[in-house]
N, C-alpha and C positions, 0 to 999 in steps of 0.2 A: 537506463534500466538498472533497477536495484537488485543486486545479486546477494545481498547480505543473508537472506533466508536460506540460500542454497546450502550453506555450511551446516545447517541444522537438520538436513535431510539425508545424512550419509547412508542410513539404512535403506531408505527408499531408493536412493540412487543406486545402491548395490543391487536391489531387487530388479531395477530397470536393466542394468548391465547383465545381470544373471539370466534374465529371461531371454535377452537377445543372444547371449553366449550359448545357452542350451539349445535354442532353436537352430543356431548356426552349426553347432557341433553335430547335432542329430542329422541335419540335412547333408552336410559334407561327409560325415562318417558313413552314412547308409546309401548315399546316392552316387551316381555317375553322371558326368557331364553329357549334355545333349549335343547333337550337331547344331551348328549355327542356323542351318536351314530349318530346323525344327522349333526354333524359339519364336514365340509370338511377342514381338516387341511392344505391341499395344497393351497386351496383358501385363508385361513387365512394368510399363509406365503406370498403369492403373493400380496394380497391387503394390508396387514400390511406393507410390504416393500415399497409400493408406498406412503403410508401415512408418514412413517418414513423418507423416502428420501425427501419428500416435506418439512418436518421440517428442515432437514439438509440443504437443499438448501436455505431456508429462513435465517437460522442462518449464513451461509457463506455470504449471501448478506448483512446482517446487520453489519458484522464485516469487510466487504471489501469496502463498498461504503458510501460516505457521504450522508446526507439527500438531497432529491431532487425529482423531479417528476418521473424520471426514476426508482429510487430506490423504491419509493412508489408504482408505477404501478406494478413493478415486484413482490413485496411482497404481494400486494393485490391480484394479479392474482394467485399467489401460494396459498394464504390463501383460495381463492374460490375453487381451485383444492383440497386442503387439506380437506375442508368441505365435498366435495363429496366423497373423498377417505375414510374419517372417517366413513361416513354412510355406504359405501360398506363394510368396515371392520366389523362394528357392526352387519351388516346383517348376518354375518356368525355365530353369537352367539345368535341372537334374532329373534323372530317372532313377527309380528305386527297384531293388531286387524284390522278388516275391516274399522274402523273409521280412521285408520292411513294410509290407502292406498295412500293418497296424498303425503305421505312422499317419495314415490318412485320418484316423480318429482324432489325432491331436490338432488337426487343422480346424476342427469345428467345436470340439468340446471346450477348450480353454476360452474361446471367444464367447461362447454362451455363458460360461461361468463369469467371465469378465463383465459382460453386459448386465448380469444379475447383480454383481457387486456394485457396479457403477450406478445402477438404478436405485439401490439402497442408499448409496452415498449422495446421489442427487436429491433424494427426498430429505436426508439429514441436512444437506446444504440449504434446501428450501426452508426448513425449520430454523436454521441458523440465520438466514436472511430476514425472516419475519421478526426475530428478536432484534437484529441490528437496525431494521427499519423503525421499530418502535423506539429504540434508543436515539436514533437520529431525529425522529420527529419530536421527541421530548427535548432534545438539545436546541433545535433551531426552528421549532414550531412550523410556520407555513412559508419560511423564507428559502427553502432548499431548491437550488437549481444546479444540477449535476455538471453542466458544461462549464461552469465558472469556478470549479473547485481546484485548489492548488494540488498538484500531483504529489508533492512530498508530504505535506502536513494534513491533507484532506480537509483543510479549512477553505473558506472562500478567499478569492484573490482580491487584489486592489480594485479592479474594475467593478466587481460586484459591490464592494464596500462603498465606492463612490456613488453608485446607483442608489443604494439604500440611504445614504446621507442626503442625496439630492431629492429623493422622494419625501424625506422628512421635512426638508426645507420648503418644498412647494405646498405641503399640506398645511391646513390651518393649525396654528400653534395651540395645543391643548395642555401640554405639560412639558416639564424639563426633558432635555435630551442631551446626555453627556457622552463624550468620547474619551477613551483611554488609549494611549499609545504605549506599548511595552517594548523594551529592548533587552536582549540577553547580554549581560556584562561579559567582556573578554571572550566572546564567541569566536573571533578570528584566531585568537591564540589556541583555543581548543581545536579548531579545524586544522591548523598547521601541525599540531602535535599528534593528533589521532587520525586525521584524514577526513575527507568530505563524506565518506559513507557513514562514519560515526557521527559526523555533524548532522547529517540528514536524520539519522535515528534519534538523536537527541531532540531535534526539532519536532519529530513526531510525538515523542513522549511528553514534551512540554505542551504541545498542542492539546493532547489528551487531558493533561492536568488543568489547562486553562478552561476547557469545556466543562470539566467536572465541577469547577468552582463558579460557574455562571448560572443564571436563572434561565428558564426556558424561553423567556422573551428576549434575552440578550443575543448578540451575534458576535462571534469571533472571526477575524479575518487575518490572513497573512499579508502584511503591507509590502514588505521587501526584505530579503535576506533573513536576518534574525529579529526583525521588527514586526510586531503584531498590533492590531487595532481592535478594540472592543467597542461595540455600539450598544449603548445602554439607554433604552427608552424609559420614560417616566422616572428618571433618575437625576437628582440634583448632585452637585459636586461633592457634598458631604458623604452621601451614600456611595457615590462612584469611588471616592477615596477608600472607603471600607472594602468595597469589592476588589479594587485593585490591590490593596494590601493583602487580602486573603489569597489572591492569585500569587502574589510575590512570595508569601510565606510557604505556599504549597510547592512552588518551584525551589525555594531555598532548602527545603527538606527532602528534595528528590535526590536519593543516593544513586546517581547514574553510574553504571559500571560499563566502561568501554570493553569491547571484545578483547579477551586475553590480557586484561589489565587487572592486577590484584586488588587495587584500591578504588573505592567509589570517588567520583568527582562531583562536587557540589557547585551550583550556580546561583547567581543572584540576578534580579531584574531591576532596571531603572524604568520608571514610568512617569508620564505626564498626563494631566487631565484638563479637559476644557469642555465647555458647554456651548450649545448653539445660541447665538445672539441675534437680535433683530437685524435684518439686512445682510446676514451672513450668506456667503456662497460656499459651495462644497470645497473649492480650492482654498478659500480663506481659512476655513476652520481646520483643514488638514495641514496647511502651512503653519498655522498658529501653534497647533499642538506638536507638530514636528520640530519647530524651532525651540519650543519650550523643553522638549525632550533632549535635543542637542545641547542646550545650555546646561541641563542637569548632568548629562554625561560628561561635558567638558569640565565641570566642577569636580566630579568624582574621579574621572580618569582623563586628565589633561593630555596624556600621550595618545589617546585614541583619536582616530580621524572620524569626524562626524559624517553621517551619511548625507 
């Protein structure tokens, strides 16, 4: 579970805590405890579950989405709903004086307001997803299968990559098909210095840059660790070299800024290129380009252990 986004939502987290604190203070300050015999434990279970799930939903929103108006509206709407759900929950344990009868209004009004805000936020989220789907379609054309996407980088994994290479090998050969394997230099040192959470964030940013520098017909996959594979249909080795160098230059100029670190960190890539040959199998071509990349890494960084 990636909690790196949580630190960017301190204001929304305060809103969540505040809504719960206000509902608790109002209920305890204006109410008196019921006798145990008067408590409906089935209602306690039902209404307590609603409040607890509201908190869980807010938590997953905060660790899943960056700051923005959609995230804020969703969280605020849920906090309004949580406020009402908390009052309903405390009602099962407390009775209120006649002077506090107005408290009953707060059990329904915030929930209605919250549902309205969330409805607006969900519509905006829908519009956001339409744009993202268009971007994903332009990136990966008709190859996208969501169940084979790497959790960290959002690229395809090694199994999907192998399937695509195998499909190319069994199809009648019509044109060149090149494979580029990329490796981030000194990534292990970066992980040790800044931690795995920063390493994952770096991998995500590099993945985005890789995608931005590919054509719509190309496919980027995460092979293993900090190693990526690009599948380039209708591409000879000369053009594949140009594309790989463009990706390398884009990564080289990425001024990555680790959390709470004053200076940008720059990275380089080592890559190897190969093309499908007659009689190739999927394992053959992957092994060939993998060994070629290991040899290049060994020349540049003899102290690094090859994968």
